TIZALUM-841772 format. One record per atom (N, C-alpha, C): residue in one letter; x negated, y, z. Coordinates in steps of 0.1 Angstrom, whole numbers, plus 2048, in hexadecimal, padded with zeros to 3 digits. Atoms other than C-alpha are relative to their C-alpha. Last residue first. Example, Ala and Ser with C-alpha at 12.3 -4.5 7.8 and 13.67 -1.06 7.14 Angstrom:
<nodes>
s8097F5800
s7777F5847
s80880B808
a7F77F4800
a7857D384E
a7F780C800
</nodes>
This chain:
<nodes>
k80080580E
k61023342A
k7F47F87FE
e7FE80E800
e612236450
e8007FA7F2
t80C8077FA
t603258452
t8017F17FF
f80C7FE808
f61D26643A
f7F47F9805
g7FE80780C
g63B25744C
g7F48017F7
t80180F7FD
t62F26346D
t8017F87F4
i80E8027FE
i62B28745F
i7FD7F1803
a8087FE80C
a64D287450
a7F17FD802
g7FE80A809
g65F27746E
g7F78017F3
r80580D7FA
r64F28E487
r8027F57F6
l80E802801
l6542AD471
l7FB7F2805
d80380B80A
d6792AB46B
d7F17FD800
r7FA80D7FB
r6832BF48A
r7FC7F47F7
i80A8067F7
i66B2DB47F
i8057F2805
n8007FB7F2
n6822E4462
n7F67F8808
s7F87F47FF
s6862E143C
s80080680E
v7F48027F8
v6692C9437
v80880D801
t7F77F47FF
t64D2C841E
t80C7FB807
i7F28037FF
i62F2B041F
i80880D801
t80180E7FD
t60B2B1415
t80E7FA801
p7FF8047F2
p6132D3406
p7FF7F1801
a7F28027FB
a6082D83E2
a8007FD80E
i8008067F3
i5E62E63D5
i80F800805
e80480E801
e5E22EC3B0
e8007F980D
w80E802801
w5F530C3B4
w7FE7F17FE
p80380B80A
p61A3133AF
p7F17FF7FC
d8087FB80B
d61F3273CF
d7FC7F57F7
f80E8027FD
f63B3173E3
f7F78047F4
v80880680A
v65D3273DD
v7F17FE805
a80E7FD7FE
a67732E3F7
a7F87F87F6
e8057F680A
e69A32D3E8
e7F1803802
a80180780D
a6A330D3FB
a7FB8097F5
s7F67FC80A
s69B32041B
s7FE7F87F3
r7F37FD7F9
r689313439
r80B8047F7
q7F87F980A
q66D302426
q80E803805
i7F27FF7FB
i6562F8442
i8078097F6
w7F97F4803
w6362EE42F
w80E7FF806
a7F2802800
a6202D343F
a80780E7FE
g7F77F47FE
g5FB2D5437
g80F7FC7FE
r7F4803806
r5DE2BC43B
r80A80C803
m7F68057F7
m5BC2CB443
m80C7FB7F8
g80280E7FC
g59E2CD42C
g80A7FA80A
a80B8017F6
a5992F3428
a7FF7F1806
s80C7FD807
s5AE2F3408
s7F47FF809
i80480C809
i5C92E141B
i7F38037F9
a80480C7F7
a5C92FC436
a7FC7F47F8
g80D7FD7FA
g5C931941D
g7FB7F5808
i80A80180A
i5E530A409
i7F2802805
v80180E803
v5FA306428
v7F67FD7F5
d8068077F4
d5F3329433
d7FE7F17FD
f80E7FD801
f5FB338411
f7F87F980B
p80880880A
p61C325411
p7F18037FF
n8077F780A
n628335431
n7F87F87F6
g7F67FC809
g641320445
g7FB8097F5
s7FD7F2803
s62430F456
s80C8027F6
i7F17FF802
i6182EF466
i80380F7FE
l7FC7F27FE
l5F22E9462
l80F8007FC
w7F67FA809
w5EA2C5467
w80380E803
a7FA7F37FC
a5CB2B6476
a80A8057F6
a7F78027F4
a5BE292476
a80880C804
g7F780B803
g5AE293453
g80A7FD80B
g7F67FC80A
g5A02B645A
g80A7F57FD
t80680080E
t58F2AC47A
t80B8027F6
s7F9809809
s5982B549E
s7F88007F3
q80980D800
q5872C44BC
q8077F67F8
a7F780B7FD
a5A42DE4BE
a7F87F3801
r7FA7FD7F3
r58B2FB4C0
r8097F4804
r80A8007F5
r5752EC4A5
r80780280D
l80480E7FE
l5932E448E
l7F57FF80B
f7F68077F9
f5A1307493
f7FC7F2803
h8007FC7F2
h58031748A
h80B7F9808
c80B8077FA
c57F30346A
c7FF80380F
y7FB80E7FF
y5A2310462
y7F57F7806
v7F78007F5
v596334469
v8057F2802
a8077FF7F3
a577330453
a8097FF80C
p80380D7FC
p58C325435
p7F980080E
n80F802800
n599349433
n7FD7F2805
p80480E802
p5BF34442E
p7F17FE7FF
k7FB80A80A
k5C5351449
k8028077F3
f7F2804801
f5B336E459
f8027F47F7
s7FC80180E
s591379465
s80F7FC801
r7FE7F3806
r581384486
r8027FF7F1
v80A80080A
v575361491
v80180D7F7
e80D8067FB
e5873614B2
e7F58007F6
d8077F57FA
d5A23784A4
d7F27FB805
v80A7FC80A
v5AD35A48F
v7F780B805
s7FE7F4807
s5C034F4AF
s7F48027F6
v80C7FD808
v5C232C4BD
v80380C7F7
v7FE7F680B
v5DC3284D8
v7F38027FA
g8087F4800
g5DB3094EF
g8048097F4
a80C8027F8
a5E82E74F7
a7F880C801
f80D7FF806
f60A2F14EB
f7F47FE809
y80280B80A
y62D2E54F4
y7F28007FB
r80380D7F9
r6302F9514
r7FC7F57F6
d80E8007FD
d62F31A500
d7FB7F3806
i80680C807
i6523134F2
i7F17FF803
g7FE80C7F8
g66832A508
g7FA7F37F9
a7F7809807
a66B3454EE
a8027F3807
n7F37F9801
n65C35F505
n80B7F77FA
r7FB8007F2
r63F34750D
r80F806800
l7FC80E7FD
l6393414E8
l8067FF80E
l7F5803808
l6393674E1
l8057F2803
g7F47F97FB
g62336F4FF
g80C7FC7F8
s7FD8077F3
s6093544F5
s80D807805
v7FA80D804
v6093624D1
v8057F980D
d7F37FD806
d6043864DD
d8077F37FD
q7F77FB7F6
q5E837B4F5
q80E8037FB
a7FC80B7F7
a5D73664DA
a80A80480B
l8098017F4
l5D73824C1
l8057F6809
g7FE7F67F5
g5EB37A4A2
g7F67FE80B
n8077F3803
n5DE369483
n80180980B
s7FA7F4805
s5EA349493
s7F680B7FC
f80C7FB808
f5E432549D
f80580C7F8
a7FB7F5808
a5FB3174B8
a7F48067FA
f8067F37FD
f5EE2F54C3
f80880B7F7
m7FB7F4807
m5FE2D34C4
m7FA80D805
r8077F57FA
r5F02B04CB
r80480D7F9
f8087F7808
f60A2974BF
f7F980A809
g80E8007FD
g61527C4D7
g7F78097F8
a806809809
a6382744CA
a7F17FF802
s7FD80D7FB
s6482854E8
s7FA7F57F7
r8078037F4
r6362A44DE
r8027F2806
l80E802804
l6432A34BB
l7F87FD80C
d80180D807
d66729F4C7
d7F27FC7FC
e7FE80B7F6
e6632BB4DF
e7FF7F27FA
l80C8017F8
l6552D14C4
l8017F580B
g80B806808
g6722CA4AD
g7F37FE807
e7FD80E801
e68C2D14C8
e7F67F97F8
a8018077F3
a67B2F24D2
a8037F17FE
a80E8017FB
a6752FE4AE
a7FF7F780D
d80480E801
d6972F749D
d7F37FE808
p7F78097F8
p6A73184A7
p7FB7F2801
f7F7807809
f68A32E49A
f8087F5808
v80480D805
v67C3434B6
v80A7FA7F7
p7F880C7FC
p6853674BB
p7F97F47FA
l7F880480B
l66B3844BA
l8077F2804
t7F58087FA
t65F3904DC
t8097FB7F5
k8068097F6
k63C39E4D3
k80B7F7807
y80780A807
y6493AE4B3
y7FA7F5809
g7F780B804
g6613C14C8
g7FA7F57F9
a7FE8087F4
a6443D44D7
a80A7F57FD
m80C8087FE
m63B3E04B4
m8027F780C
l7FF80B80A
l65F3EB4AF
l7F47F7801
k7F58097FB
k65D3FF4D0
k8027F47F6
e8068087F5
e63C40E4C5
e80A7F6805
r809809807
r64D4194A4
r7F97F780B
a7F880B805
a6694284B8
a7F87F67F9
a7FC8087F4
a65043D4CC
a8097F47FC
q80B8087FC
q6404484AB
q8047F780C
p8097FA7F7
p66145449D
p7F57F6805
i7FF8067F3
i67044247F
i7F680680A
d8077F77F6
d67345A462
d8027FA80E
a7FA8017F3
a67B43F449
a7F980880A
h7FE7F27FB
h671449426
h80880080D
f7F27FE7FF
f67542441C
f80480E804
h7F980580C
h652421410
h80F803800
a8037F780B
a64343742B
a8087FC7F3
c7FA7F47FD
c654423447
c7FE80A7F4
a7F2802803
a649403436
a80880C803
y7FD80080F
y62640F435
y80E7FF7FD
d8027F2805
d62641945A
d8028017F1
l7F47F87FC
l6343F7463
l7FF80E7FB
a7F5805809
a6183E644E
a80D807804
n8037FA80D
n5FD3FA460
n80C7FD7F7
r7FD7F27FE
r60C3EF482
r7FE8087F3
t7F17FF7FE
t60D3CA477
t80480F802
c7FA80280D
c5E93CC46A
c80F802801
v8037F5808
v5DE3DB48B
v8067FF7F2
a7F77F57FB
a5F03C049E
a7FE80D7F9
f7F3802806
f5DF3A6488
f80A80B805
s7F780B7FB
s5BE3B3494
s80D8007F8
q7F87FA7F5
q5A63C847F
q80A7F5804
y7F68067F7
y58B3B846A
y80680A80A
n7FE7F47F8
n5793C944D
n80B7FD80A
q8088027F4
q56C3A943D
q7FF80D808
m8097F57FF
m57B3B741C
m7F67FE80C
l80980080C
l58B395415
l7F580B801
g80880C800
g599391438
g7F68007F4
r80B7FF7F6
r5A43B5439
r7F77F4801
r8097F6805
r5B73B1418
r7F480280A
f80880680B
f5C8391423
f7F58097FC
s80980A7FA
s5D23A0445
s7F87FA7F5
y80A7F97F9
y5E03BF433
y7F67F6806
e8097FB80A
e5F43A941B
e7F4807807
l80880A806
l602396438
l7F68057F6
q8088057F5
q60F3B544A
q7F67F57FB
k80C7F87FF
k6193C3429
k7F77FC80C
d80880280C
d6313A6422
d7F3808801
r80780D7FF
r63E3A7446
r7F77FE7F4
w8097FF7F5
w6463CC445
w7F87F3801
l80C7F9805
l6553C8422
l7F680180B
g807808809
g66D3AD42F
g7F38077FB
s80680B7F9
s6773C144D
s7F87F77F7
f80B7FA7F9
f67E3E0438
f7F87F5808
a80B7FD80A
a6933CB420
a7F4806807
a80580C805
a6A73BD43D
a7F58027F6
a8088067F5
a6AB3DF44E
a7FA7F37FB
r80D803807
r6B73F142E
r7F77F880A
d7FE80C808
d6DB3F043B
d7F37FD7F8
g7F2804805
g6D3409456
g7FF7F37F8
v7FF80080E
v6AF416457
v80D7FA7FA
y8097F6806
y6A942147B
y8028017F1
q7FD7F37FA
q6C541048F
q7F880B7F9
k7F47FB805
k6C33F2478
k80380E805
l8037F680A
l69E3EC480
l80D8077FB
a8057F47FA
a6A63DB4A1
a7FE80B7F6
e7F57F97F8
e6BC3C248F
e7FB80D806
t7F67FA809
t6A13BA475
t80B808808
v8007F27FE
v6853B448E
v80B8077F8
g7F97FC7F4
g68E38F48F
g80080F804
a7F57F8804
a68338B46B
a80980580C
t8047F2802
t662380479
t80B8097FC
d7F97FA80C
d672360485
d7FC80F7FF
i7FA7F47FC
i65A34D49C
i8058077F4
l7F98027F3
l651329498
l80880C804
t7FE80E7FF
t64832A473
t8077FC80D
g7FA80580C
g64A34E468
g8017F1800
y7F77F6807
y63135B481
y8057FA7F3
v7F77FA7F7
v62333D495
v80A8097F9
d7FF7F1802
d60F325480
d80B805808
f7F47F9804
f60E303491
f7FD80F7FE
a8037F27FF
a5EE2EF490
a80C8087FB
l7F87F7807
l5F72CB496
l7FD80E803
t7FF7F27FB
t5DD2B24A1
t8088097F7
i7FD7F680A
i5E128D49A
i80280D807
a7F27FB800
a5D02784B5
a80280A7F5
m7FE7F27FB
m5AF2694AC
m80E8047FE
</nodes>
């Protein structure tokens, strides 16, 4: 069976910090901190909704998180501007190593899917805008099962949709919680550690492999499977 790669999108292929520049006109030099809190709350709200089984889409979590960040920073950002920031989330920039790394993986024969908390149409638009949609056989969204990573059900859903098995499927993510969730559900997990300061959660579950960028994935996965 060909190796299947499930690429997380936000924080792995697409840089969520890309909203920082747009935020500067509203919060000035607090833009980076605002962006970081927005992202943290976005994920927290998805975790909480998954646990509560009170599902709303990732877009709703993102909007709720934006409103929280505005309240936290006492930022009086008008509603029209908030809608503009939300629209900007659909055109976030791609990480510079993505296209080259994906091309290398495709040439090696890996089956690749985008696998995201985001709505399928939002993810497809992001990948298309970034010019990397052609590398993927499809987009698998957790919205199809109305839950969020790291619920084991969403990883099982990916395997069904991709017609793969845990031993032949890798989750590729820059988010440690996602890697841990995939491995816990029976997949292999590659952590993209983009910063030397990034810390992987000190649990009993470690990444199958760790690389600093997508360009290194082909060699690392091939080396692991040939052991």
